[in-house]
C-alpha positions in Angstrom: 152.6 -215.3 15.2 154.7 -212.5 16.7 156.7 -212.0 13.4 153.6 -211.8 11.2 152.1 -209.3 13.5 155.3 -207.2 13.5 155.4 -207.3 9.7 151.7 -206.3 9.4 152.3 -203.5 11.9 155.2 -202.1 9.9 153.3 -202.3 6.6 150.2 -200.7 8.2 152.4 -197.9 9.6 154.1 -197.3 6.3 150.7 -197.2 4.5 149.3 -194.8 7.1 152.4 -192.6 6.8 152.0 -192.4 3.0 148.3 -191.5 3.2 148.9 -188.8 5.8 151.8 -187.3 3.9 149.7 -187.1 0.6 146.8 -185.7 2.5 148.9 -182.9 4.0 150.6 -182.1 0.7 147.3 -182.1 -1.1 145.9 -179.7 1.5 148.8 -177.3 1.1 148.7 -177.3 -2.7 144.9 -176.9 -3.0 144.6 -173.1 -2.8 147.4 -172.7 -5.3 145.7 -175.1 -7.8 142.4 -173.3 -7.3 144.0 -169.9 -8.1 145.7 -171.3 -11.2 142.5 -172.9 -12.3 140.6 -169.6 -11.9 143.3 -167.8 -13.9 143.1 -170.3 -16.8 139.3 -170.0 -16.8 139.5 -166.2 -16.9 142.0 -166.4 -19.8 139.8 -168.7 -21.8 136.8 -166.6 -21.2 138.7 -163.5 -22.3 139.8 -165.3 -25.5 136.2 -166.4 -26.2 134.7 -163.0 -25.8 134.0 -161.2 -29.1 134.9 -157.5 -29.1 132.6 -155.5 -31.3 133.6 -152.2 -32.8 131.1 -149.4 -32.8 129.5 -148.7 -36.2 129.7 -145.3 -37.8 126.4 -143.4 -37.6 125.6 -143.0 -41.3 126.8 -146.3 -42.6 124.6 -149.1 -44.0 125.5 -151.3 -41.1 124.0 -148.8 -38.6 120.7 -148.8 -40.6 120.6 -152.5 -41.0 118.3 -153.2 -38.1 115.6 -150.8 -39.3 114.6 -152.9 -42.3 113.7 -156.5 -42.2 116.0 -158.7 -44.3 114.4 -160.0 -47.4 115.6 -163.5 -48.4 115.9 -164.3 -52.1 115.9 -168.0 -53.1 118.7 -169.0 -55.4 
């Protein structure tokens, strides 16, 4: 029974070491991943944003909102 207990102890120690190592590495990398994720989100939001140009004062487009649009059936 001493050999099985020794093998189980070694395997448990190895598993514990792997879990602790991944936990530490994950904790170190988390702020960097969060910053990269925020940068990507800001870039996507900037690409999605539509930039409108101002309309000249006397053009038809500037007066467009004053008259309701009349729809003509085809």
